[in-house]
N, C-alpha and C positions, 0 to 999 in steps of 0.2 A: 416722540420728537421727530419732526420732519428734517431731512437734510437741508443744509443751506443751499441757496441757488448757485448753480455752477459747480457744486461739489458732488461727485458721484457717490452713491451709497456704497459702503464697504461690503464686499461679498465674502461670505464664509463658506469654505468648502465643506459640504456635509459628509458625514460618515456614510460609506457605501453599505456597510453591514451593521446597521444600528437597530437590529431587532433581537429580541431574546425569545427564541422559540421554546414552547413547552415540550419537554422530552416525550410526553405521553400524547399520542394522537387521539386515542379514545380507548374504549374498553368493550369487551364482549362478556357480559356477566362479570365474573371475578378476574378475567384475563385482561391485562393491560396490553394495548397495542402501542409499541414504542417506535419512534422514528428510527432509532438505532437499529432495531431488528429489521425494519423495512429496508434500511440502507444495506444491511448485510444480505438480505434476499436479492435486492436490486444488483448488488455487486456480483453475486453468483450468476444471476441471469446475464449481466453484461459480459462477464468473463467467459461464460459458456458460449455465448454468441460468437465472440471473437475466436475462441479456440476451435469451434466448429467450422467457422468460415476459413480459418487458416489450414485446418486439417484437410478440408475438401480441396482447397487450392493446391495443397502439396501432395495430393493423391493418397492421403491416409484414411483409414476407416474413421467414420464419425460416430458410429454406434457405441464405441468404447467410451466416448466422452460422457454421454448420458448414463451409461451403465455404471461408470465410476464416480459420477458426480456426488452422490450422497455419501459414499464412502470417504472420498477426499474432503468433502465439506465438514463432515463430522470430525474427522481426524484434525483438521485445521482448527475447528471450534474448540476441541479439547485442549490442544496445545496452546492456543491463544488465551484461553481462560486460565490455564495453569500459569503461564508467563505473567499474566496480569495480577494474579493472586500473589505470586512471589514478589512482584514489583511493588504491590501495595500491601505488603504483609503487616505493616504497622496498623492498618485499619482492620484487615481481615482476621488478625490474631485475636481481636476482641469481638468479632462477628463471624464466627466459624460457619454458622448455618448459611450465611449469605454466599459462601463459596459455591454451593451447589443449588441453592434455591433461586428461582427467578426473582427479579429480572436480571439477565446476564448482560449488563450494560458495559462491561469492561472486557476488552480483549487485547492481547499483545501480539503485534504482527509477527515478531520473530518466533514466538512460540508456535503460532499457526503455521509459519513457513517450515519450521523444523519437522513437526509431526506430519504436515502435508507432504513434505519431501520424502519422508520415510514411507508414507502410504503410497506415494506415486511410484517409488522404486519397487515396492512389493507388487503393486498392481501391474506394472509393466512386465515384470518377470512372470507373474501368474498368467498373463494373457499373451506372452511372447511378443511384446512390443519393443521397438527400438527406443530405448530410454532417451538417448541423446537427441534423436529427431523430435521426439515428443517434448523434450525440454525446450527446444527452440519454438515449438508451437505454443506451449503453455506460458512461457515467460512474458510476452506482451499481454496475454490474457489475464495473468495474475496482476500485472500492473494496472490494467484497466479496472479490474475489480477493486483495487486499492483506491483508484481515482474516485470511484463511486462511493465506496464504503466510508471514506474519510468524512463525507458530509453527515454521517451519523454522529461524529464528534461535534459538529456544529450544533446539531439538535440537542446534544447533551451539555452544551456550553463547556467544552473541555478541549484540550490540546491547543492551548493559546500561550503566547509568550508574554513578555513584560508590557507595561503600559506604553502607549504610543499616541502620537498626534497625527499619524498618517491617516489619510482620508479613507482607507479601507480597514481601519481598526474596528474590532467588534466589541460590542457591549457585553459584559458578563455580570449577571446578577450576583448579589452578595452571597447568596446561598451556595453558589458554585465556585467561589473563589478559593484558591489554594492559600495556605497560611501567609505566604509572603505578600500577598496582595489583599489580605482580609479587609473588610470594611470596618469602620469604627464600631465599637460595642453599641448595641441598641439600634443599629441600622435595620431598616426594613429588608427582610431576606430577598424580596423581589426588586429592590432598588439597584440601580447601576451607578449612581452618584456621578453620572456624566463622564465616567471613565471609559476608555477603550483600550483594547489589548491587541497585540500582534496575532493575526489569525494563522497560526502554524498549520492548522488543518488545511487551510486554503493553499498555502505555499506547497505543502506536500502533495496535495491533489494536483496542482498545476505542474509541478516537477515530474510527477508520475505520468501525467498525460503526455508530457514531452517525451518521456522515456518510452512510452508505447510506440510513438512514431519513429523514434530512433532505432529501437530494436527491430521493428518491421522493415525499416529501410536497410539496416545492416544485413538482415537475412536475405532480402531480395537482391541487394547489390553484390554481396560477397558469397554467402553460403550457396544460394540457389544457382549461381553461375559458376560454381567451382573455383572461385578465386579467393585466396587468402584464408577464408574461414572453412572449418569443417563442422559437421553436425555436432551440436552441443555447445558451440562457442557462444552463440546468442543466449542460450539458456544460462550459461555461466555469467555472461555480461549483465544479466538481470541482477545478480547479487552484487556486482560492482556498482551498477547504477544506483540501486536502492540503498545499498550499504553506505555509500558516500553521501547520498541525498539525506538519509535519515541522520547520519552522524553530524552533518553540517547544521541541520535544523535543531538538533538537540542542544546546541550552544545557546539557543534562545529560550530554552526551557528552564524552569526552576522547580524546586520542590521534589527533587529526586528522592525516592524511598529505597532505591536499589542502586548503590554505587560501588565502585571498585577503584581504590586508590584515588578517590576524588572525582573520577569520571563516571558519567552515567553509563550504566551497563549497556544501554541501547547503542551508545557510541562505540563501545569496545566490541560489541557483537557485530555492528555494522562494518567497522573497519576490518575486523577479523574475517568476516564473510567475504568482503571484497578482496582481501589479500589471498585467501584460500582459493577463491574462484580464479584469480589471475594465475596462481601456481598451477591449478588444474589445467587451464588452457595451455600454458607453456609446456607442461609435462606431456600432455596428449599430443601436441604438435611435434615434440622431440621424439616421442616414441614412434610417431608415424614416419619420421624422416620425410616429412610431407612435401610432395609436389602438389600442384593444383588437382583437386578431386580425389585425394587420398584420405581415408579415414584414420582414426587414431589406432586402429588395428592394422594399418598398412594396406587395407583393401580399398579398391576403387569405389568412390561414391558416385552414384549416378545422380546428377543434379535433379532436385525435386521438380516435378512438373509445374509449370507456370500457367496462369490463365492465358488464353490466346493473345490477348492484347499485350502481355508482358514478355512474350517470347522474343529474345534478342535477335536482331537481323544477322544474317550470315556475314562472317568476317570477309 
């Protein structure tokens, strides 16, 4: 039917993310290649690139990054997998073999952060590295890795919120719906029924990207110039940023399998991590009795070397 003369046709805003990717990119014999796994690898590459760049800028050794990469990545993988299994125990209790057998398509960020943090502390002591300085280096690198890795959730059609009419809503096939948003019985598993959902993975990716720039700016503005911050503050602020970010986004999620007093455990862990990080920052500053340029041990911190273009002009 043609529009009447003088009447403009009505314009409908299309969904920006109206595709349903196949989680499996292809296969090499019996081995499936999944987008989630590629996103994990890309996240490691991106995080390693930024960590190496910042370590070189700050005058730290870069060889220790590549030497410890596999160790830290494996530790994070184990912790992330364990957290995910506990979170989704209602499913894995009936599918025990899938806990250890591929594909490992489920990882919990907090589990990976916890085991990764323990591995980093051990590695720093083993190689006599300043843990607090390296925490400042790794914090934005870890956030960048999360920015990239979250797109693996998009490929798996997971980490989404309630139905929405927003133009950036994503389509989710019936086979990937959580029970709260299940399709009617008999629906085609590949159907989307024209519904769209809040893309929480996208929100988290964008907020984490903003966090990368904020943490880098804080270090260069305050820590590097011996003003207000001491080594390790930016590393702790990572837990504040991500903990609050994740806790906020969790309000849009449904279908929790792991809750505590009605709250998603991820919210409790996130808020708790942020609170602990703030306490650590305050305590370290008080122990330092800090003037500009003093460490938490009371010793003077030499401002980390900056690139020539960033050296501040003489006062």
